[in-house]
Each structure stands twice: as C-alpha cells, then as structure tokens.
N, C-alpha and C positions, 0 to 999 in steps of 0.2 A: 135575165130573171134575177130578182133580188130577194134576200131573206129579210123579213120584217116580223113583227109580232104585236099583238094587242096586249097591253099590260093587264094584269089581274092575277087571280089565283085559281087555276094556273094560267100562265100566259098562253095566248093562241098564236102559234106560228103561222105566218103567211108567206106564200110565194107570190111575189109581185112581178107581173110580166106586162110588157107593152105589146100591143097588136095593132098593125096597120089596118086590119079588117074589122076590128071591134068598133061598134057604133056607140057603145055605152059602157060604163063600168059594170063588171059582173063579178060575182063571187060563186065559186064552184067547190063543193066538198066531195072528195073522192069517196065512193061507196065502199072501197076496200080498206083504205088505211086512214081515212079522215083528213088527208092533206087538203088544206084550204088554199085555193089559187085565186088571187085577186088580179083581174085583168083590166087594164085601162087602155082606152084608145090613144093613139098618138095625139099629142096636143093637150092631154089631161095630165096634170102634174102628179107626182107621187103623193104629195101632201093631200091633194083632192081625193085620190083613190083611198088613202088610209083613213081619211075622214069618213068616206062612204062605209068602209069596213067598221069603223067605230059605231056608226049609226045602226049597223046590223049586228052588233055584238050579241045582243040577247038571242037573236035568231040563230047565230052561229053556235053559241054555247049550248043551246037547247038541242040542236041536231048532233053536235059532237058528243054530247053526254050519252046519246043512245047508240054510239058506235063502239065496237071493240077495236083494240089496237091490232089484233091478229085475226085472220080468217083461218080457223082450224078446219081442215078437210075431214069431213065425215059424211055419213049418209044423211041426206036431207039438205045439205048445203048447196047453194048456187055457186058453181065454180066457173071462172072464165077459161074456156078452151078455144084457142084460135079466135080470140076476141069476142066470143059469144058466151053468155051465161047459160050453163047447163046444170040441171038439178042432178046431184049424185044420188044414185039408188042402187039397190041390189038386183042383179039380173041372173038369168039362167045360163046354162052352157059353160064353156070354158074360157071364152074371150070377153074382154070389155067391149060393150056395144055403145056406139055414140050416135045420137040423132040430133036434130036441130035444137031440141030443148032439154034432153036428158043424156046422161052418161051412166050406163048400168054396169056395175062391177060384179062378177060372179064370186061366190064364196060367202063367207061369214062377214058380218058387219065389222068385227074387230080387225079384220085384215083388209078392209076396203081401201084405206088410205095407202097402204103399202103397194097393193096391186095397181091402184090407179097411178101412183108415182112411176112404177115400172112402165106402164102403158104410155104415159106422157113422155118419158125419156126416149122410149123407142120411137115414138111418133116424131119427136123433135129431131132425132138423128136422121130419120128418113127425109123429113122435109128440108132440113138444113143441107144435107148432102145433095139432094136434088137441085136446090137453088144454087149451091156453090158450084156444082158441076155445070149448070147452065151458064152462070156468069163467067166461070173460068174459061169455058169454051168460047164464049163471045169475046173475051179479052185475049184469048190465044196464049194464056199462061196457066199451066197446071199447078195445083197445090199438092203438097206431099202427104198430108194427113189431116184428119178432122177429129177433134176431141170435144167432149161436152163437160162443162163444169157448172158449179152453182156459185158464180162470183157476183159480188155486190158492186164492185168498182167499175166493171165494164161489161157490156153485152157481148163483146167479141174481141178477138185480137188476131193478128197475123204476125208470125215470126219471120226473121230474115231468110230462113231456109224453107219457107212456104208452108208452114204449119198453121192451120186455122183452128181457133178455139171459139166456142160459142157457149152462152148460157142456155141450159135446157129450158129455162123459164120463158124463152121466146115463143114456145108453143102455146103459151097462155095468151099471148098478144094477138092482135089482128094479123092475118096472113101478110098483109102489105108491110107490116113492121118487120116481121121475120125476114121477108125478102129483101127489104132495105138493108138490114144488118148484114145479110149474106153478101149483097153487092158492095157494101162499104168495106168489108174485110177482104173480099176478093180484089177490090181496087187497089189494096195495099200491095198486092203482088207486083203491081206496076209502079206504084208511088208509095214509098214507105214514109209518108209524111201527111200533113193535112194542108197542103199548099193548094192554090187555085187549080193547079194541074190535077191534083188528086180528086178534087170535087168535080172536075170536068169528067174524069173517068167514071165516077159514081153516077153522074147524070147520064152518061152515055150508056152505061149498063142497065140502070134502073129506071131512069126518067126523073120526073120532078120528085125530089126526095124530102122536101120541107115538111110535108104532112106527117109521114111516119117518124121523121126525126123529132118533130115537135111532140108527137104522142109519147115517145120515149122520155122526153124531158119532163112532160107534165104528168104522165100516168105510169111510167115505168117503175117508179119506186113502190107502187102498190103491189106489184107482182112479188116483191120480196117479203110482203107481209102475209103471204099464204104459207101455211105450215102443214107438212105431212108428218104429224107427230107419231103416227103409228108405224113408220117405216123402220 
C-alpha cells in the first residue's frame, strides 16, 4: 500500500493499494476517520488509478467536508463494538446492556462515555484472554501474563518471557480480527520473528488470516479516531 495525495487546499491523502481480486478501480471513504482508499486491480498502473481519483475529486471533497476527524463517544452516537455499529443510549439497571443495534449505559448522560469505556476494556480482556488461552493450548506453549494498553504503533506484542500485550480497541473490531491478533501474538511464543515458519504457525492456529490482516491495514486506523473524552 502506498501513500499519495491529490493536490489542492487542503490536499486529499490517498492510500493506494493493489488487489488481485479487484475487477475495477474503486474509491472508499472510511465512515469513521475519512481515510480514502484507492484500490486498483493488478494490471492497472498507479498513474491510471490516480487519474481516476482526480476525476472523482469533487465527489471526494464533498463527502470529506461532511465528516469530522474524530468520533466523540456520547449518547446518540453509533459506535462500532465487535465490528457492528450500535447506538449508544441511556439504560436502566446497573450494567451496560448490549443488543444487536444498541448499547445502553446506566446512569447519567455525562458519565456515559466513562462507563462505556470501562465496559469495553473489561469485555476486551475477557475476549482476548479466552482467545489467547485457546491458541496457547493448541500451540502447547503457555504465556505468562496478559496486559491491555492503548497503543497506536501496534495491535499486540509478545515478549521473550511470554508476556502478551494487546490494544483494548480490538474489541471495537470484528471478532475475527481480534481472534487473528491473538493467534498472531501467541504464535510468537514459538517463533519470535516474522519468518515463513512464523506465518505457518499463525495459519495452523487461526486458519486463513489474510482477511483480518487486511482489515487491520485498511480500517484499523479508524479505531484510533474514537475518543472517550469524558473518561
């Protein structure tokens, strides 16, 4: 994937990627952070793809002008949780309640973001621990500890002494993506590198991993544009 931009005021950054499955040139604007991805089929040159983007410049700028750089979490916002957009609302009782389309937070509106952040971190830890346990058992190599952070540079890591670290924001991504990252980091318990042997372990643990790996590359940055400012 390459970094390009359309000149102008302001310039429009483009992520240019090539896809063997694409049948035509496409432009996609992320609904969360406005990232513009320009995809070209194999056999179509970068110059042709960039010319296509220039022809669509007015359309691009019109849509980008209506988007905010950040998604501020508050009541009424559609928030991705486990890869599905759910409307944040105020609920009754003492616990956060999640359905297919809504996530209801008890208490007052001014505390909704903080309560929801706590709920998401707890859910992330439970899901990542379960996935890590499963993959570590399949690998036959235990890990020593699991920690959560909010890192921009990586979605997970594995230390030489068997410590696993994950970004709690993985709970916002589709479940298959979270599972892939867990398999990726557990695989490092056996192979502390990114050699063909390492990727063979990932595939043995998880299966075909190109889909979730591509999702992180194309959509992962948008998860960092979500802010819980009331925490």
